[in-house]
Structure formats: structure tokens, C-alpha cells
MIVO-619596 format. One line per field, with one value per residue: x, y, z of N, C-alpha, C in turn; residue number from 1. Coordinates in steps of 0.2 Angstrom, whole numbers, always signed. Layout:
N
n_xx = c(X,...)
n_yy = c(Y,...)
n_zz = c(Z,...)
ca_xx = c(X,...)
ca_yy = c(Y,...)
ca_zz = c(Z,...)
c_xx = c(X,...)
c_yy = c(Y,...)
c_zz = c(Z,...)
drenlo = c(NUM,...)
***
This chain:
365
n_xx = c(-142,-129,-121,-125,-120,-106,-104,-107,-97,-86,-88,-86,-72,-66,-70,-63,-51,-50,-43,-43,-54,-47,-41,-45,-36,-36,-26,-23,-18,-9,-4,-1,+5,+11,+13,+17,+28,+28,+16,+20,+31,+24,+15,+24,+30,+19,+16,+28,+26,+14,+18,+27,+19,+11,+20,+22,+10,-1,-15,-21,-22,-28,-24,-18,-24,-19,-27,-25,-27,-28,-28,-24,-22,-34,-50,-62,-58,-52,-63,-71,-61,-60,-73,-74,-65,-71,-83,-77,-75,-65,-55,-48,-41,-26,-19,-26,-11,-9,-14,-24,-32,-36,-45,-55,-58,-60,-74,-81,-76,-79,-94,-95,-89,-76,-59,-46,-29,-17,-1,+7,-1,-1,-7,-12,-26,-31,-28,-31,-44,-59,-61,-61,-49,-32,-16,+1,+12,+19,+11,+11,+15,+25,+36,+37,+39,+51,+59,+58,+64,+77,+82,+81,+90,+102,+105,+104,+95,+83,+74,+62,+56,+42,+37,+23,+12,-4,-12,-12,-18,-23,-12,-1,-5,-6,+7,+14,+8,+11,+25,+27,+21,+30,+42,+41,+38,+51,+57,+58,+54,+41,+37,+24,+22,+11,+6,-2,+0,+3,+4,+5,+13,+24,+39,+51,+47,+40,+50,+59,+51,+50,+64,+66,+62,+73,+76,+84,+83,+74,+60,+52,+37,+32,+29,+41,+45,+41,+49,+62,+61,+59,+71,+81,+78,+79,+93,+99,+97,+102,+115,+119,+109,+100,+91,+77,+66,+50,+46,+38,+45,+56,+61,+67,+66,+68,+82,+85,+79,+83,+97,+113,+107,+100,+109,+115,+103,+92,+81,+68,+65,+56,+62,+77,+87,+99,+99,+103,+94,+87,+75,+73,+84,+82,+70,+75,+85,+76,+68,+76,+82,+70,+64,+74,+78,+79,+68,+63,+55,+41,+39,+44,+35,+22,+25,+25,+12,+4,+9,+4,-10,-12,-7,-16,-28,-24,-24,-36,-51,-65,-78,-74,-72,-61,-56,-56,-47,-35,-33,-31,-23,-10,+8,+12,+22,+35,+47,+58,+55,+42,+25,+12,-4,-13,-29,-35,-31,-19,-2,+16,+31,+48,+55,+68,+82,+88,+100,+105,+118,+131,+122,+114,+103,+107,+107,+107,+103)
n_yy = c(-213,-211,-215,-205,-194,-197,-197,-183,-177,-182,-176,-163,-163,-166,-155,-145,-148,-147,-138,-120,-109,-100,-83,-72,-63,-51,-49,-37,-33,-27,-40,-44,-38,-21,-16,-27,-30,-21,-26,-40,-39,-33,-43,-53,-47,-46,-60,-64,-57,-63,-76,-74,-71,-82,-92,-90,-93,-87,-76,-73,-87,-91,-95,-86,-83,-79,-72,-70,-59,-53,-37,-33,-20,-15,-8,-15,-29,-26,-22,-35,-43,-37,-38,-52,-55,-48,-56,-67,-65,-58,-50,-38,-29,-29,-18,-8,-7,+4,+21,+24,+11,+12,+22,+15,+4,+8,+14,+2,-5,+4,+3,-11,-10,-14,-13,-5,-6,+2,-1,+7,+18,+35,+47,+63,+66,+56,+58,+64,+61,+55,+40,+22,+19,+16,+22,+19,+26,+42,+57,+61,+75,+77,+70,+74,+88,+88,+83,+93,+104,+98,+96,+108,+116,+108,+100,+109,+111,+119,+117,+106,+91,+82,+66,+57,+44,+41,+30,+28,+39,+45,+45,+50,+62,+69,+69,+75,+88,+93,+93,+102,+115,+118,+118,+128,+139,+141,+146,+138,+128,+117,+105,+96,+79,+68,+51,+35,+20,+5,-10,-4,+7,+19,+21,+27,+38,+46,+49,+56,+67,+74,+77,+85,+98,+102,+100,+102,+91,+75,+70,+56,+50,+36,+18,+6,-3,+4,+16,+11,+7,+20,+26,+19,+23,+37,+38,+32,+43,+54,+55,+62,+70,+73,+61,+58,+51,+47,+39,+27,+21,+15,+1,-16,-20,-9,-8,-21,-21,-9,-8,-2,+10,+16,+19,+31,+37,+47,+44,+41,+36,+29,+22,+17,+7,+2,+3,-1,-5,-17,-24,-22,-27,-40,-43,-41,-51,-63,-61,-61,-74,-81,-76,-73,-60,-42,-34,-21,-5,-8,-21,-19,-9,-16,-27,-20,-14,-26,-31,-21,-23,-36,-35,-25,-33,-42,-34,-28,-24,-34,-35,-23,-13,-16,-5,+5,+0,+0,+14,+18,+9,+8,+12,+1,-13,-10,-13,-4,+6,+10,+10,+22,+29,+44,+52,+51,+40,+41,+39,+43,+45,+48,+55,+49,+54,+45,+36,+27,+17,+7,-3,-3,+4,+18,+27,+44,+55)
n_zz = c(+159,+165,+154,+145,+151,+151,+137,+134,+141,+134,+122,+125,+129,+117,+109,+116,+113,+100,+85,+86,+78,+64,+64,+51,+39,+26,+11,-1,-17,-32,-40,-53,-69,-72,-59,-51,-44,-33,-27,-24,-16,-5,-1,+2,+14,+22,+24,+31,+43,+48,+50,+60,+71,+71,+75,+89,+94,+88,+89,+104,+106,+94,+77,+63,+47,+32,+18,+1,-12,-29,-36,-48,-53,-58,-58,-59,-56,-43,-36,-36,-30,-17,-12,-11,-1,+10,+10,+15,+28,+34,+46,+44,+30,+23,+13,-1,-12,-21,-24,-33,-33,-20,-20,-26,-18,-5,-2,-2,+9,+19,+19,+23,+35,+37,+41,+32,+29,+22,+16,+7,+1,-3,-8,-6,-4,+4,+17,+34,+35,+41,+42,+37,+33,+36,+36,+32,+27,+25,+18,+0,+0,+9,+3,-10,-9,-2,-12,-22,-16,-14,-27,-32,-24,-21,-33,-43,-52,-64,-73,-76,-84,-82,-82,-80,-74,-79,-76,-63,-56,-45,-36,-44,-49,-37,-31,-41,-41,-28,-29,-40,-36,-25,-32,-41,-33,-29,-40,-51,-66,-72,-83,-88,-94,-97,-98,-101,-94,-102,-113,-125,-125,-131,-126,-131,-139,-130,-121,-130,-133,-121,-119,-130,-125,-119,-104,-88,-80,-79,-72,-66,-62,-60,-61,-56,-66,-78,-76,-77,-91,-97,-93,-100,-113,-112,-109,-120,-129,-122,-113,-101,-95,-80,-71,-60,-48,-41,-25,-29,-39,-32,-31,-32,-45,-53,-54,-58,-71,-77,-77,-82,-86,-76,-66,-55,-54,-44,-31,-19,-2,+11,+22,+28,+20,+25,+38,+55,+64,+75,+73,+59,+53,+57,+50,+36,+35,+37,+26,+15,+16,+14,+2,-7,-11,-8,+4,+1,+1,+0,+5,+18,+23,+22,+30,+42,+42,+43,+56,+64,+63,+68,+81,+86,+85,+95,+107,+108,+117,+124,+113,+107,+93,+79,+73,+83,+92,+84,+83,+97,+104,+101,+102,+88,+84,+73,+59,+58,+66,+79,+75,+75,+75,+71,+75,+64,+58,+52,+48,+51,+42,+40,+25,+14,+4,-9,-19,-34,-35,-41,-43,-31,-19,-11,+3,+4,+12)
ca_xx = c(-140,-122,-119,-126,-115,-100,-104,-106,-90,-81,-88,-83,-65,-65,-71,-58,-44,-50,-40,-48,-55,-42,-43,-43,-34,-35,-21,-25,-13,-8,+1,+1,+6,+17,+14,+17,+34,+25,+12,+23,+35,+20,+13,+29,+31,+14,+17,+33,+23,+9,+22,+30,+14,+8,+25,+21,+3,-7,-18,-26,-23,-31,-20,-19,-24,-19,-30,-22,-31,-24,-32,-22,-23,-40,-55,-67,-55,-51,-70,-72,-57,-62,-80,-72,-62,-76,-87,-73,-75,-58,-55,-45,-38,-19,-19,-22,-4,-9,-19,-30,-35,-39,-51,-61,-60,-62,-81,-84,-74,-83,-100,-94,-86,-69,-53,-41,-22,-13,+6,+10,-5,+1,-10,-14,-33,-33,-25,-35,-51,-62,-64,-59,-42,-26,-10,+8,+17,+17,+8,+15,+17,+32,+41,+37,+42,+58,+62,+58,+69,+83,+84,+83,+96,+108,+106,+105,+90,+79,+69,+61,+51,+39,+33,+19,+7,-11,-15,-12,-19,-23,-5,+4,-7,-5,+14,+17,+5,+15,+32,+26,+20,+36,+48,+39,+39,+58,+59,+59,+49,+40,+34,+21,+21,+7,+5,-6,+4,+0,+8,+6,+16,+30,+43,+56,+43,+38,+56,+61,+47,+53,+71,+65,+61,+79,+76,+90,+82,+68,+56,+48,+32,+30,+31,+48,+45,+41,+55,+68,+61,+60,+78,+85,+77,+82,+100,+100,+97,+106,+119,+120,+103,+99,+85,+75,+60,+47,+47,+35,+50,+61,+61,+73,+64,+71,+89,+85,+77,+86,+104,+117,+103,+98,+115,+115,+96,+90,+74,+66,+63,+53,+66,+84,+89,+105,+98,+105,+88,+86,+69,+74,+89,+79,+66,+79,+88,+71,+65,+81,+82,+64,+62,+80,+79,+78,+61,+62,+50,+34,+40,+44,+28,+17,+26,+23,+5,+1,+10,-1,-17,-12,-6,-22,-32,-23,-25,-43,-55,-70,-83,-71,-71,-54,-54,-55,-41,-30,-32,-30,-19,-3,+11,+13,+29,+37,+53,+63,+52,+36,+20,+7,-9,-17,-36,-38,-28,-13,+5,+21,+38,+53,+57,+75,+85,+92,+104,+107,+125,+134,+117,+111,+100,+111,+104,+111,+101)
ca_yy = c(-206,-211,-215,-199,-189,-199,-194,-176,-176,-183,-171,-156,-163,-166,-148,-141,-150,-145,-132,-115,-106,-95,-76,-71,-56,-51,-45,-35,-29,-29,-46,-45,-32,-17,-15,-33,-29,-18,-31,-46,-37,-32,-50,-57,-44,-48,-67,-64,-54,-68,-82,-73,-71,-89,-96,-89,-95,-83,-70,-76,-94,-92,-94,-81,-85,-73,-73,-65,-57,-49,-32,-32,-13,-14,-6,-21,-34,-24,-23,-42,-46,-34,-42,-59,-54,-46,-61,-73,-63,-55,-45,-32,-30,-25,-15,-9,-4,+10,+26,+23,+6,+14,+25,+10,-1,+11,+14,-5,-7,+8,+0,-17,-9,-17,-9,-6,-3,+2,+0,+12,+23,+41,+52,+68,+66,+51,+60,+69,+59,+51,+34,+16,+18,+18,+24,+18,+30,+49,+59,+64,+81,+77,+67,+78,+94,+87,+82,+99,+108,+95,+96,+115,+118,+103,+98,+115,+110,+124,+116,+99,+88,+77,+61,+54,+39,+43,+24,+28,+46,+48,+46,+54,+69,+72,+70,+81,+94,+95,+95,+108,+121,+120,+120,+134,+144,+142,+149,+133,+127,+110,+103,+89,+74,+63,+45,+30,+14,-1,-13,-1,+14,+20,+25,+31,+44,+51,+52,+61,+74,+77,+79,+91,+104,+104,+101,+101,+85,+72,+67,+50,+48,+30,+12,+4,-6,+10,+20,+7,+8,+27,+28,+16,+27,+43,+37,+31,+49,+59,+51,+67,+73,+70,+58,+57,+48,+46,+32,+22,+17,+12,-7,-20,-21,-4,-10,-27,-20,-3,-9,+4,+16,+19,+21,+38,+40,+49,+43,+43,+30,+30,+19,+17,-1,+0,+4,-7,-6,-24,-26,-21,-32,-47,-44,-42,-58,-68,-60,-63,-81,-84,-74,-72,-53,-37,-32,-14,-1,-11,-26,-16,-6,-21,-30,-15,-14,-32,-31,-16,-26,-42,-33,-22,-38,-45,-29,-24,-26,-38,-31,-17,-13,-16,+2,+9,-3,+3,+21,+19,+4,+8,+11,-6,-15,-9,-16,+1,+10,+9,+13,+25,+32,+49,+51,+50,+34,+42,+39,+48,+43,+53,+53,+50,+54,+39,+36,+21,+17,+0,-8,-3,+10,+21,+33,+50,+58)
ca_zz = c(+161,+166,+147,+142,+154,+148,+130,+134,+143,+129,+117,+128,+129,+110,+107,+119,+110,+93,+84,+86,+71,+63,+62,+44,+37,+19,+8,-8,-20,-39,-41,-60,-73,-70,-52,-47,-39,-27,-23,-22,-10,+1,+1,+6,+20,+26,+26,+37,+50,+50,+52,+66,+76,+72,+79,+96,+96,+85,+93,+109,+104,+87,+72,+58,+40,+27,+12,-3,-18,-34,-39,-55,-54,-62,-54,-59,-52,-36,-32,-35,-25,-10,-10,-9,+6,+15,+11,+18,+35,+36,+51,+41,+24,+22,+6,-7,-13,-25,-22,-37,-30,-13,-22,-28,-13,+2,-1,+0,+16,+23,+20,+27,+42,+37,+41,+27,+32,+16,+17,+2,-2,+0,-11,-1,-3,+9,+24,+37,+34,+47,+38,+39,+30,+40,+31,+35,+24,+25,+11,-6,+1,+12,-1,-16,-7,-1,-19,-26,-12,-15,-33,-34,-20,-22,-40,-47,-58,-64,-78,-76,-88,-78,-85,-75,-77,-78,-74,-55,-56,-38,-33,-48,-49,-30,-31,-46,-39,-23,-32,-44,-31,-21,-36,-45,-28,-28,-46,-56,-71,-73,-89,-88,-100,-95,-102,-97,-94,-106,-117,-132,-124,-135,-122,-134,-142,-125,-119,-135,-132,-115,-120,-134,-121,-116,-97,-84,-77,-81,-67,-67,-57,-63,-58,-57,-73,-83,-75,-80,-98,-99,-91,-105,-119,-111,-109,-127,-132,-118,-107,-96,-91,-73,-70,-54,-48,-34,-22,-32,-43,-28,-30,-35,-52,-57,-55,-63,-78,-80,-78,-82,-87,-69,-62,-54,-53,-38,-29,-12,+2,+18,+27,+27,+19,+28,+45,+59,+69,+76,+69,+52,+52,+57,+44,+30,+35,+35,+19,+10,+16,+11,-5,-11,-13,-2,+5,-2,+5,+0,+9,+25,+25,+22,+37,+48,+42,+46,+63,+67,+63,+72,+88,+88,+87,+102,+112,+109,+123,+122,+110,+105,+86,+78,+71,+89,+94,+80,+85,+104,+108,+99,+96,+86,+82,+66,+58,+59,+72,+81,+71,+78,+71,+74,+76,+57,+56,+47,+51,+48,+41,+37,+18,+13,-3,-11,-26,-37,-36,-41,-42,-25,-17,-6,+6,+4,+18)
c_xx = c(-132,-118,-119,-121,-108,-99,-103,-99,-85,-81,-85,-75,-63,-65,-65,-51,-44,-46,-45,-48,-50,-45,-41,-42,-33,-29,-23,-20,-13,-2,+2,+1,+11,+18,+15,+23,+32,+21,+15,+27,+30,+17,+18,+30,+25,+14,+22,+30,+18,+13,+25,+25,+11,+13,+24,+14,-3,-9,-23,-27,-26,-26,-22,-19,-24,-22,-28,-26,-27,-29,-30,-22,-28,-46,-60,-64,-54,-58,-72,-68,-59,-68,-78,-69,-67,-81,-84,-73,-69,-59,-52,-42,-31,-19,-24,-15,-4,-15,-25,-35,-39,-45,-57,-63,-63,-70,-84,-82,-78,-90,-100,-92,-79,-64,-48,-34,-18,-5,+9,+6,-2,-2,-13,-21,-35,-32,-30,-43,-53,-65,-60,-52,-37,-20,-3,+13,+15,+14,+13,+18,+24,+37,+42,+41,+49,+62,+63,+64,+76,+86,+85,+89,+102,+110,+107,+100,+85,+73,+68,+55,+49,+35,+30,+13,+0,-15,-16,-13,-19,-17,-1,+2,-5,+2,+16,+14,+10,+22,+32,+26,+27,+42,+47,+40,+46,+61,+60,+53,+48,+35,+31,+21,+17,+6,+1,-2,+0,+5,+10,+10,+23,+35,+48,+53,+42,+45,+59,+57,+49,+59,+71,+64,+67,+79,+83,+89,+75,+66,+52,+43,+28,+31,+38,+50,+46,+47,+61,+67,+62,+68,+82,+84,+80,+90,+103,+101,+101,+109,+120,+114,+102,+92,+83,+68,+57,+48,+44,+40,+56,+60,+66,+72,+67,+78,+89,+84,+81,+94,+108,+113,+101,+103,+115,+108,+95,+83,+73,+64,+60,+56,+73,+86,+95,+105,+100,+99,+87,+80,+70,+79,+86,+74,+70,+82,+82,+69,+70,+82,+76,+63,+68,+81,+77,+71,+59,+56,+43,+34,+40,+38,+23,+18,+23,+15,+1,+3,+5,-8,-17,-11,-12,-27,-31,-24,-32,-47,-61,-76,-80,-70,-63,-52,-52,-48,-35,-28,-30,-25,-12,+2,+12,+20,+30,+44,+59,+61,+45,+31,+14,+2,-12,-24,-39,-35,-22,-7,+10,+28,+42,+56,+65,+77,+89,+95,+105,+114,+128,+128,+113,+108,+104,+108,+109,+109,+94)
c_yy = c(-206,-211,-209,-194,-190,-196,-187,-174,-177,-178,-164,-157,-163,-158,-144,-142,-148,-139,-126,-112,-100,-88,-75,-64,-56,-47,-43,-31,-31,-34,-48,-38,-28,-16,-21,-33,-26,-23,-37,-44,-36,-39,-53,-54,-46,-55,-68,-62,-60,-74,-80,-73,-78,-93,-95,-90,-91,-78,-73,-83,-96,-91,-89,-84,-79,-75,-68,-65,-52,-44,-30,-25,-11,-13,-12,-27,-32,-24,-30,-45,-43,-38,-49,-59,-53,-52,-67,-71,-61,-50,-38,-34,-26,-24,-10,-6,+2,+15,+25,+17,+7,+18,+21,+6,+2,+12,+7,-7,-2,+5,-7,-16,-13,-12,-11,-3,-4,+3,+6,+17,+30,+47,+57,+68,+61,+53,+65,+67,+54,+45,+27,+14,+21,+18,+23,+23,+38,+51,+61,+71,+81,+75,+72,+85,+94,+86,+88,+103,+105,+97,+104,+118,+114,+101,+104,+115,+116,+122,+108,+96,+82,+72,+57,+49,+40,+36,+24,+36,+49,+49,+51,+61,+73,+73,+75,+88,+97,+97,+102,+115,+123,+122,+127,+140,+146,+146,+144,+132,+120,+109,+96,+85,+68,+57,+40,+23,+8,-4,-9,+6,+14,+24,+29,+38,+49,+53,+57,+68,+77,+80,+85,+98,+106,+105,+100,+94,+82,+69,+61,+48,+42,+24,+11,+1,+0,+14,+17,+8,+15,+28,+25,+21,+34,+43,+36,+38,+55,+56,+56,+69,+70,+67,+56,+54,+48,+39,+26,+18,+14,+5,-10,-21,-15,-6,-16,-26,-14,-4,-3,+11,+20,+21,+29,+41,+42,+48,+44,+36,+33,+26,+18,+9,-3,+1,-2,-8,-14,-27,-27,-26,-39,-48,-45,-49,-63,-67,-62,-71,-84,-83,-73,-65,-49,-36,-26,-11,-4,-17,-24,-13,-11,-25,-26,-15,-20,-33,-27,-20,-32,-40,-29,-27,-41,-41,-27,-28,-30,-33,-24,-17,-12,-9,+6,+7,+0,+10,+22,+15,+3,+11,+3,-7,-14,-12,-11,+5,+8,+13,+15,+29,+38,+48,+50,+43,+35,+41,+43,+45,+48,+51,+54,+51,+48,+39,+29,+21,+9,-5,-9,+4,+12,+27,+39,+55,+57)
c_zz = c(+162,+159,+144,+144,+151,+141,+129,+136,+138,+123,+119,+127,+122,+107,+110,+116,+103,+91,+83,+79,+70,+62,+55,+43,+30,+17,+1,-11,-28,-39,-48,-63,-70,-63,-48,-43,-33,-23,-21,-16,-4,+3,+5,+13,+25,+28,+32,+43,+52,+53,+59,+72,+77,+76,+86,+98,+93,+90,+97,+108,+98,+82,+67,+51,+36,+20,+7,-10,-22,-37,-46,-58,-59,-57,-53,-55,-45,-32,-31,-30,-18,-8,-8,-2,+11,+16,+15,+26,+38,+41,+49,+34,+24,+14,+5,-7,-17,-23,-26,-35,-24,-15,-23,-22,-6,+3,+1,+7,+21,+24,+24,+34,+43,+37,+36,+30,+26,+18,+13,-1,+1,-3,-5,+1,+3,+16,+27,+37,+39,+43,+41,+36,+34,+35,+35,+33,+26,+18,+6,-4,+4,+7,-7,-14,-5,-8,-22,-22,-14,-22,-35,-30,-21,-29,-45,-53,-58,-69,-78,-80,-84,-82,-80,-78,-74,-75,-66,-54,-49,-35,-37,-48,-42,-29,-35,-44,-33,-25,-36,-40,-28,-26,-40,-40,-27,-34,-52,-61,-72,-79,-89,-94,-97,-100,-98,-99,-97,-110,-124,-131,-128,-130,-125,-137,-136,-122,-123,-134,-126,-116,-125,-131,-117,-108,-94,-81,-79,-74,-69,-62,-60,-59,-59,-64,-78,-82,-78,-88,-100,-98,-97,-112,-118,-112,-116,-131,-129,-112,-101,-92,-85,-73,-63,-54,-41,-31,-25,-36,-39,-26,-34,-43,-56,-59,-60,-70,-81,-81,-77,-83,-81,-64,-61,-53,-46,-36,-22,-9,+9,+23,+24,+26,+23,+36,+49,+65,+69,+72,+62,+49,+52,+51,+37,+30,+33,+28,+14,+10,+13,+4,-10,-14,-7,-2,+2,+3,+5,+5,+17,+27,+26,+29,+42,+48,+45,+53,+66,+68,+68,+80,+90,+89,+94,+108,+113,+114,+120,+119,+107,+97,+85,+76,+77,+92,+90,+82,+92,+107,+105,+104,+95,+84,+75,+65,+60,+65,+73,+76,+75,+73,+74,+74,+69,+54,+51,+52,+48,+48,+38,+30,+18,+6,-4,-18,-28,-38,-35,-40,-36,-24,-11,-3,+7,+10,+20)
drenlo = c(1,2,3,4,5,6,7,8,9,10,11,12,13,14,15,16,17,18,19,20,21,22,23,24,25,26,27,28,29,30,31,32,33,34,35,36,37,38,39,40,41,42,43,44,45,46,47,48,49,50,51,52,53,54,55,56,57,58,59,60,61,62,63,64,65,66,67,68,69,70,71,72,73,74,75,76,77,78,79,80,81,82,83,84,85,86,87,88,89,90,91,92,93,94,95,96,97,98,99,100,101,102,103,104,105,106,107,108,109,110,111,112,113,114,115,116,117,118,119,120,121,122,123,124,125,126,127,128,129,130,131,132,133,134,135,136,137,138,139,140,141,142,143,144,145,146,147,148,149,150,151,152,153,154,155,156,157,158,159,160,161,162,163,164,165,166,167,168,169,170,171,172,173,174,175,176,177,178,179,180,181,182,183,184,185,186,187,188,189,190,191,192,193,194,195,196,197,198,199,200,201,202,203,204,205,206,207,208,209,210,211,212,213,214,215,216,217,218,219,220,221,222,223,224,225,226,227,228,229,230,231,232,233,234,235,236,237,238,239,240,241,242,243,244,245,246,247,248,249,250,251,252,253,254,255,256,257,258,259,260,261,262,263,264,265,266,267,268,269,270,271,272,273,274,275,276,277,278,279,280,281,282,283,284,285,286,287,288,289,290,291,292,293,294,295,296,297,298,299,300,301,302,303,304,305,306,307,308,309,310,311,312,313,314,315,316,317,318,319,320,321,322,323,324,325,326,327,328,329,330,331,332,333,334,335,336,337,338,339,340,341,342,343,344,345,346,347,348,349,350,351,352,353,354,355,356,357,358,359,360,361,362,363,364,365)
***
């Protein structure tokens, strides 16, 4: 009996000293193809948030394991990746990064009871819904209406040729609709030029068709990679026409690939890259040291999304669903400001007007 008690005591001590099972959090984004810059920045921001929490002991003594999957901006791959994350027992999924992938993944998350926290989904249709999707950004309505007002009032633009990518239709259709309504109400005219991003796209032909309409400006509702390519073709044909774009294009890849062709381009951002907010300064320093580039809006938003998930996990009561904790136990730490969700899981950020100047994004207002 004494020997048995000693063995049991030893097993209890060993169990108490064993590492605790990690809490698993998924990350889902396009890490290949034209949207890889968005996905990579988001993954990197999520990694930094996880590392910060793990350095101080994890969540209630349990380390965080980030499980990363690539949706490749493909419905089939997104479904497979989301199912893998759900099967792995993740507490939540940070992602996806595009509205089209959110359309595909959200029904799976709803059925499984898994929370999605998207850093960058902004299509209007996802807002005001009682579902498992939490949104870090404001909707396309705020950004697109600001853009329409700014360019009609400040740029003096009256006729816009709008090139938009049908591959991310949920986002581009929503953005262009909001822009068009506001711009036309002011007295302007919007001419749509849809295309579907692929290796076969002839950017020069599309750019020429848009320029043939003699617009005052060309709007690009595209990824950064495609925006850079369009800008080069547009500038080859017309050095003067104003080019502006939605936030989707506001990543370092635009400047890296576009070079001089994107100088003077006007875009949008939901954070000020030159803000002196202590959390943002710390994140930028850590991000640049680790990844040798700026985090951009996707890196900042994914950091904020991941922090919100981890802090909600730490604050929730015994038996409390994570969704309820996300709704009621904020605000959560963000890089530039705190993150709070309304009863639908929606958040709000103030959009900024940005300009490419000397190879940098400069906030105009």
C-alpha cells in the first residue's frame, strides 16, 4: 500500500509539472497568389500578438499555438483549410482576409460554433449580422463615401473610370456601389470596368479601354499587385491622369512593384502609419526587426484581431462561450487604440486619406 501511495504521489507530481495543453488558435488567409501580401502581413501580425502573450505565460498558464493555413483565395482550398482548423480544435480563427473567402468560410464556422475574427473583411453585407463573424475594420461604406466626397470636392474629379476585380466580388462590388451612389449624388459619373484577376489578364488593354473614356481619374479596386501593374500601364499611356485606389491596394507591394508609376497615387488606410501611439510604435519596431518591412494595415489589424481573441480567452468566465466574452468583456488591446465590438461583433475605425510620396504612404487626413 505504501509503495502504491508513493507511485500515485509521484504520478501526481509529474502531471503537475508537465507542460499544460496549448490553446490552439487558427489563422486563415491567402498566403499564395495575388493576395499573398495581405495574408503574409496578417500572419506576421498574428505571430507577434501570440509571442507577446506567450512571453508572459500564455492564457491562464496555457501557451498559445498558432496554426496557419493558406486559403489561396480559392473557395475549395478555403473550405479544406477551415475544416482542418476546426478539426484541430482551435478556439477561434483569425481570418479570412478577404470578403469573398468570408462568404465561403462563415457557414462552416457557424455550424461548428467557431468564432471568426477577420482583420480586413469590410463588405457591407457582413455588418449588422447576428453571427460568429467579428470584424476589426469599418465597412466599405465609410471608406468609399469618404473617397467619393474627397475626390469630388478636393480633387475636382467629375468622371471616374473604375477598374474592379471580380475575383473578390463581395468586397469590390460593395466598395464600388457605395462610391458610385455618393459620387453620383454629388453630380459625378462612374464608368465601371470589371475584370477577373489571373495570370492571363492583359492590364494594358484594360487600362487603354478605361482611358478611351477620357476620365478625370481612374479608380482601382484591386489588390496591391494588380494596382501596381495597372498603374504602370496607365502611366505609359497617360502621365497626368489621377489614379486612386481602395485600401486593398495599400500595402508595401504596391510601392515595391509600382515604383514611379504609383507616385502621387491616393489611397485609404484605417490607421496612421506615423502615429506615435505607444502600442503602434512597439508593434512597428518589433515587426520591422523581425520581418524587415512595415506591418501595413493588414499586419496591424491582424495583431489587433489576435489580441482581442487572446484577451477574451483570458477574461471569459468558466463555461462562458468565447463569442459571449468577445461581445461583453472588451475593450481589448489594440496597437493604435482599443478594440470594442457592438452586439453584432462589428467594430469601427476612422478611415484616412493617404498619398504615395517618395516611396512612402503619407497620411493626408
